[in-house]
C-alpha positions as CSV (number, residue, x, y, z in Angstrom):
1,M,-7.0,-18.0,10.9
2,P,-8.9,-15.7,8.5
3,R,-7.2,-15.1,5.2
4,P,-6.1,-11.5,4.6
5,Q,-7.5,-9.7,1.6
6,V,-5.1,-9.4,-1.3
7,M,-4.6,-5.9,-2.8
8,G,-3.3,-6.0,-6.4
9,I,-1.0,-3.2,-7.6
10,V,-1.9,-1.3,-10.7
11,N,1.0,1.1,-11.4
12,V,0.4,3.7,-14.1
13,T,3.8,5.4,-13.6
14,P,6.8,5.4,-15.9
15,D,9.3,5.0,-13.1
16,S,7.9,2.7,-10.5
17,F,10.7,0.5,-9.0
18,S,9.2,-2.8,-10.1
19,D,6.9,-2.3,-13.1
20,G,7.1,1.3,-14.1
21,G,6.1,2.0,-17.7
22,R,4.7,-1.4,-18.3
23,L,1.1,-0.2,-18.2
24,D,1.4,2.7,-20.7
25,S,-2.2,3.2,-21.6
26,V,-5.6,3.3,-19.9
27,E,-6.6,0.2,-21.7
28,A,-3.5,-1.8,-20.6
29,A,-3.9,-0.7,-17.0
30,V,-7.6,-1.6,-16.9
31,A,-6.9,-5.0,-18.5
32,H,-4.1,-5.6,-16.0
33,G,-6.4,-4.7,-13.1
34,L,-9.1,-7.1,-14.3
35,R,-6.5,-9.8,-14.8
36,L,-5.5,-9.4,-11.2
37,V,-9.1,-9.7,-10.1
38,G,-9.2,-13.0,-12.0
39,Q,-6.1,-14.1,-10.2
40,G,-7.7,-13.5,-6.8
41,A,-7.3,-9.8,-6.0
42,D,-9.9,-8.5,-3.5
43,I,-8.9,-4.8,-3.9
44,L,-7.1,-2.9,-6.7
45,D,-4.7,-0.1,-5.8
46,V,-4.1,2.4,-8.6
47,G,-1.1,4.7,-8.4
48,G,0.2,7.4,-10.7
49,E,3.2,8.7,-8.8
50,S,6.2,6.6,-8.0
51,T,7.2,6.6,-4.3
52,R,10.4,4.5,-4.8
53,P,13.5,5.9,-3.0
54,G,14.8,9.0,-4.9
55,A,11.6,9.4,-6.9
56,E,10.8,12.9,-8.1
57,P,7.3,14.5,-7.4
58,V,4.6,14.4,-10.1
59,A,2.4,17.4,-10.8
60,E,-1.2,17.1,-9.5
61,D,-2.9,17.5,-12.9
62,Q,-0.6,14.9,-14.4
63,E,-1.3,12.4,-11.6
64,I,-5.0,12.9,-12.1
65,A,-4.7,12.4,-15.8
66,R,-2.8,9.1,-15.2
67,T,-5.1,7.6,-12.6
68,V,-8.6,8.8,-12.9
69,P,-9.4,7.3,-16.3
70,V,-8.0,4.0,-15.0
71,V,-10.2,4.1,-11.9
72,A,-13.2,5.0,-14.0
73,G,-12.4,2.2,-16.5
74,L,-12.1,-0.4,-13.7
75,R,-15.3,0.8,-12.0
76,A,-17.2,0.5,-15.3
77,R,-16.3,-3.2,-15.4
78,W,-15.9,-4.3,-11.8
79,A,-17.9,-3.6,-8.6
80,G,-15.2,-4.4,-6.1
81,P,-13.1,-2.0,-4.0
82,I,-10.7,0.3,-5.8
83,S,-8.0,2.2,-3.9
84,I,-6.2,5.4,-5.1
85,D,-2.6,5.5,-4.0
86,T,-1.8,9.2,-3.7
87,M,-0.6,11.7,-1.2
88,K,-2.5,14.6,-2.8
89,P,-6.0,15.4,-1.6
90,A,-7.1,16.7,-5.0
91,V,-6.1,13.4,-6.7
92,A,-8.0,11.5,-4.0
93,R,-11.0,13.6,-4.5
94,A,-11.0,13.1,-8.3
95,A,-10.4,9.4,-8.0
96,V,-13.3,8.9,-5.5
97,A,-15.6,10.9,-7.8
98,A,-14.6,8.4,-10.5
99,G,-15.3,5.4,-8.4
100,A,-12.5,4.7,-5.9
101,T,-13.6,3.6,-2.4
102,M,-10.3,3.8,-0.6
103,W,-7.5,6.5,-0.2
104,N,-4.1,4.9,0.3
105,D,-1.9,7.8,1.5
106,V,1.8,7.1,2.0
107,T,2.1,10.3,4.1
108,G,-0.6,9.4,6.6
109,L,-2.6,12.5,5.7
110,T,0.4,14.8,6.4
111,F,1.1,16.0,2.8
112,S,-1.1,19.1,3.2
113,A,-3.0,20.7,6.0
114,D,-6.3,20.1,4.4
115,A,-5.7,16.3,3.9
116,P,-7.6,15.1,7.1
117,G,-10.6,17.3,6.3
118,V,-10.7,16.0,2.7
119,A,-10.5,12.4,4.0
120,A,-13.4,13.0,6.3
121,A,-15.5,14.7,3.6
122,L,-14.8,11.9,1.1
123,G,-16.2,9.3,3.5
124,C,-14.1,6.5,2.0
125,D,-11.7,4.1,3.7
126,I,-8.3,5.7,4.5
127,V,-4.9,3.9,4.7
128,L,-2.5,5.9,6.9
129,M,1.0,4.8,6.2
130,H,4.1,5.6,8.2
131,I,6.9,7.4,6.3
132,R,10.0,9.2,7.6
133,G,11.1,12.0,5.3
134,E,9.8,12.0,1.7
135,P,10.6,9.8,-1.3
136,R,13.6,11.7,-2.6
137,T,15.4,11.5,0.8
138,M,13.7,8.9,2.9
139,Q,16.5,6.3,2.6
140,A,19.3,8.6,3.5
141,D,20.5,6.9,6.7
142,P,17.1,6.4,8.6
143,R,17.6,5.9,12.3
144,Y,15.3,4.9,15.2
145,G,15.7,4.1,18.8
146,D,12.9,1.5,18.7
147,V,11.5,1.3,15.2
148,V,8.4,-0.7,16.2
149,A,7.4,1.5,19.1
150,E,8.1,4.7,17.2
151,V,6.1,3.6,14.1
152,A,3.2,2.4,16.3
153,D,3.2,5.7,18.2
154,W,3.2,7.8,15.0
155,L,0.4,5.7,13.5
156,A,-1.7,6.0,16.6
157,A,-1.2,9.8,16.5
158,R,-2.2,10.0,12.9
159,A,-5.3,7.9,13.5
160,A,-6.3,10.2,16.3
161,A,-5.8,13.2,14.1
162,A,-7.9,11.7,11.3
163,M,-10.7,10.9,13.7
164,A,-10.5,14.4,15.2
165,A,-11.0,15.8,11.7
166,G,-14.1,13.6,11.3
167,V,-12.9,10.4,9.7
168,A,-14.9,7.5,11.1
169,R,-12.8,5.0,13.1
170,E,-14.1,2.1,11.1
171,R,-12.7,3.7,7.9
172,I,-9.1,3.8,9.1
173,W,-6.4,1.3,8.1
174,L,-2.8,1.4,9.2
175,D,0.4,0.6,7.3
176,P,3.8,0.5,8.9
177,G,5.4,1.6,5.6
178,L,8.1,-0.9,4.9
179,G,10.9,0.7,2.9
180,F,9.7,4.2,3.5
181,G,12.5,5.7,5.6
182,K,13.6,2.3,6.9
183,T,16.5,-0.1,6.5
184,A,16.1,-3.8,5.8
185,R,16.6,-4.5,9.5
186,H,13.9,-2.0,10.4
187,N,11.6,-3.7,7.8
188,L,12.2,-7.1,9.3
189,A,11.6,-5.9,12.8
190,L,8.3,-4.4,11.8
191,T,7.3,-7.6,10.2
192,A,8.3,-9.7,13.2
193,R,6.3,-7.4,15.5
194,L,3.4,-6.5,13.2
195,D,1.1,-7.7,15.9
196,R,2.2,-4.6,17.9
197,I,0.7,-2.4,15.1
198,A,-2.4,-4.6,14.9
199,A,-2.9,-4.2,18.7
200,L,-3.6,-0.5,18.1
201,G,-7.1,-1.6,17.1
202,F,-7.2,-0.8,13.4
203,P,-6.9,-3.2,10.5
204,V,-3.4,-3.3,9.1
205,L,-2.2,-3.2,5.5
206,Y,1.2,-4.7,4.8
207,G,3.3,-4.2,1.7
208,A,6.7,-5.8,1.1
209,S,6.2,-7.1,-2.4
210,R,9.5,-7.3,-4.3
211,K,11.2,-4.9,-2.0
212,R,15.0,-4.6,-1.6
213,T,14.9,-6.1,1.9
214,I,14.6,-9.4,0.1
215,Q,17.8,-8.7,-1.8
216,S,19.6,-7.9,1.5
217,I,18.9,-11.5,2.5
218,D,19.5,-13.0,-1.0
219,P,22.1,-10.9,-2.8
220,T,21.3,-12.7,-6.1
221,A,17.8,-11.2,-6.2
222,T,19.0,-8.1,-8.0
223,E,15.8,-7.6,-10.0
224,P,12.4,-7.1,-8.5
225,S,11.1,-10.1,-10.4
226,D,13.7,-12.3,-8.7
227,R,12.0,-11.7,-5.3
228,L,8.8,-13.7,-5.4
229,G,9.9,-16.3,-2.9
230,G,10.9,-13.6,-0.4
231,S,7.7,-11.7,-1.1
232,L,5.6,-14.8,-0.3
233,A,7.5,-15.5,2.9
234,L,7.0,-12.0,4.2
235,A,3.3,-12.1,3.2
236,L,2.7,-15.3,5.1
237,E,4.5,-14.0,8.2
238,A,2.5,-10.8,8.0
239,A,-0.7,-12.8,7.8
240,R,0.3,-14.8,10.8
241,K,1.0,-11.6,12.7
242,G,-2.5,-10.1,12.0
243,A,-2.3,-8.2,8.6
244,A,-5.8,-7.7,7.1
245,I,-4.6,-6.7,3.6
246,I,-1.5,-7.8,1.8
247,R,-0.5,-5.4,-1.0
248,V,1.3,-7.3,-3.8
249,H,2.4,-7.4,-7.5
250,D,2.1,-11.2,-7.7
251,V,-1.5,-11.8,-6.9
252,R,-2.1,-15.4,-8.1
253,E,0.9,-16.7,-6.1
254,T,0.1,-14.7,-3.0
255,A,-3.6,-15.6,-3.0
256,Q,-2.7,-19.3,-3.4
257,A,-0.1,-19.1,-0.6
258,L,-2.5,-17.4,1.8
259,A,-5.3,-19.9,0.9
260,V,-3.0,-22.9,1.7
261,Q,-1.9,-21.2,4.9
262,A,-5.5,-20.7,6.0
263,A,-6.4,-24.3,5.0
264,V,-3.6,-25.7,7.2
265,G,-4.8,-23.5,10.0
266,D,-8.3,-24.9,9.7
267,V,-7.3,-28.6,10.1
């Protein structure tokens, strides 16, 4: 079984649910990103706007000011893939100009009407994530008839819209969006049936690192830092079900777990 790539999270936000405010300077963020590379990250994902439940929007110019210097700083010292985690086309454009090679969009290119066209013009890889609602309201009683089928259908439609706008098929990645308008039960169902998303024919990004679903199983895991064991369990299951990228905070531990899983599979 091939090992998924590990995407290391570089949050430059004051209010991210897990590590907001920890990287309070460009130098600290760049150093953290390079440290994650040393721990085994294949891709770095730079984000300047929190998308935790209840998060307030960030102005476009502020988000650019937070992220673009970090992208540029990383690019000056590392040749690997850098992702910009944003829903705003202008932020993606600025980040790609600074050296980003992937646009990770939590809205699946639905934030603005020009998003698909901008994605096509940028020519970078595009992650289309499923979300129901928007960060401020997405966890207000989300309901589905069949969460796996509905998420898969939505992602297929967004991939079709991206390609219709000119995004190359080989540039598209899909993300079921665990925690974005979904209950813990929905998140577990999407994990268990991640192969249904992979069957759409696009590589899948999976992100469950430190999320509250783990606390729903272990009520003692009240802090995000208490959820490493659960994060690793979910990452390994996602890998088994076909994930191509695992997005995580704990890079060293995840890379090690995936390497051991792959080694066992090769015996």
